[in-house]
N, C-alpha and C positions, 0 to 999 in steps of 0.2 A: 732670652738666651743671648748672651753677648760673648764674643771671643775676647780674651785678654791679650792685648797687644804688647803691653810692657808692665812688669811688676817693679815698682820702685820702693825705696826704703819706707819704713813706718806704715806699712799697710796701704800705701798709695798705689793705685793701678790706673793705667790708661786702657780703656776698653776699645775694641775694634772700631767702633763708630766715633771715636774721639772723645767720648765722655770720660771724665775723670772720676774715680771712685776712691775714697779713703775709708778704710775700716779701722776703727779703734775698738778693741775688745778688752774686757776685763773678766777674768774667770769668776764664775758664780754671781754675775751681775743680776740684780733683781729688776732692773729697768733697762730698756733699749730705746734708742732714739735715732731718728733720721733727720738730717738737714739736707734738703735738695735745693740747689740753686740753678736757675736757668739764666743764661747770659742774654736776657732780653727783659727790658723794662719800659718805663714810660718814654724814654728818649728814643725808642725804636718804633714808636707808633706812627702810622701815617697821619699827616697833619689834619686830615678831614675826620679823624676818629680819636681825638684827644681824650684820654682817660680809658681807652680800650684795654690796655694791659691790666689796669686795676680792676676793671669790670670783669674781664675773663678770669682773673684770680678769684674773684668772688663766685662767679658762676660755676666753676668746677666743683664747688662744695655743695651744689644743689642736687646731687644725686648723679648716678652713672648707669650704664647699661645693666650692670649686675648688682648694684646696691642702690636702693631707694634712699631718699633723704634721711629717713629715720633709722637706717642701717649703714649709712655712708661713713666715711672716715671721721668726721666731726662727732656724730652721734656715738659711734663705736668707742672712740677714745674717751669722750666725756663720760659715757656710761660705765667705763671701766677704770675711772679715776686717773686718767692720763691727761696730757696737755697737747693741744694742737693749735697751730696758728699759721698764718701766711702773711706776706707783705710784698708790695710792689715798690721797687725803688727805681731810680733813674736808669740804671744799667743792668738790673737783675730782678728776678722774681723768685722769692724764697718760700718754700713749704717746709714745715718741720713738725714733728710730733715726738712724744715720749710716752711709753706705755710699759706695762709689766712685761717682762721677757717672754713668758709663755704666749702672749697675745701679739707678739711682734709681727709674725708672718701674716696673720689675719689683717692687721692694720696696714702693712705694706701692700697687700693685695688691694685694699680699698684705695690707697693713695694712687697706685698705678692705674686702677680702673677709672678713677675720677679724672685723671689727667689724659688718659688715652681715649676714653669713651664717655665724656660728660653727657648728661641728659639735658638738652637745651630746648625748652618749649617757649612759645611766644609769651605765655603767662609768666614764666620764670624770668625772661628778659625784662618784662615790664616791672615786675615786683623788685627785682634786684637793682634795676636802674634807680628806683626810688630809694633803696638803701644807700646806694652810692651818692645820690643827690643829698641825702641827709648827712652823710659823712662830709661831703663838700661844704655844707653849711657850717659844720663844726670846724673844718680846716680853715675856713676864712677868718677865724678869730685867733688862730695859732700864731705865736710870735715868729717862728721860723718861716711860715708860709707868707706872712706879711712882709718879712724882710726880703724873701725871694722875689715877691711881686714888686717891691720897691727897687730892687737892683736890676731886674730884667730889662727895662727900657734902656739902661746904660750899657748893655752888652753889645758887642759888635756882631754884625752879620746875622746868621741864623743860629745863634747859640742855643743849645737845648734848654737852658734855664729861662728862656723867653717863652717857653711853651707851658701851657696849662696841663697839669698831669693827673689830677684826681678824677675828673669826669663828673658830669652832671646831666640833667635832662637835655640841656642845649647841645652838649658835645657828643652825646651818645644817641645818635639818631637811629634807634633800633628799627624804626619803621622803614628805613631805607633798605631796599632789597640787597644792595651791595654789602 
């Protein structure tokens, strides 16, 4: 439950906690979609935990308090012919899905639950870190990543592009109690 602080044109609202919400509706739509953006990404990570934002983006899909992995958002959407994805960028983390209109509320409940109450076990941390490490290996050959790596040493001060942001076994020290 959020109080609406301001209603702006085009279905845009500012909620009481400062969150912005834009609703775009079409009568008789057969599909519904959500795009949720958090103003936090890889450039907001502590230097000792590089890749943590991307790692957390992955982990929330591993089940939650009310939905096991096989009934969580990803499984639910895919089982019902929809689309779901997420991505971590420098300044934001995005979650989005599209599903048949009658299933929208059930999908939205799963999205909220996975973000608010993810199920994080030691085994999940270990296995997902391996997934991240494999993605890192793929990234290392991508032209944009190679260009960023070449430019980084030329930047002044503590520019965020100097930082490693995908995460791997070395940067995600999950064994560290902190």
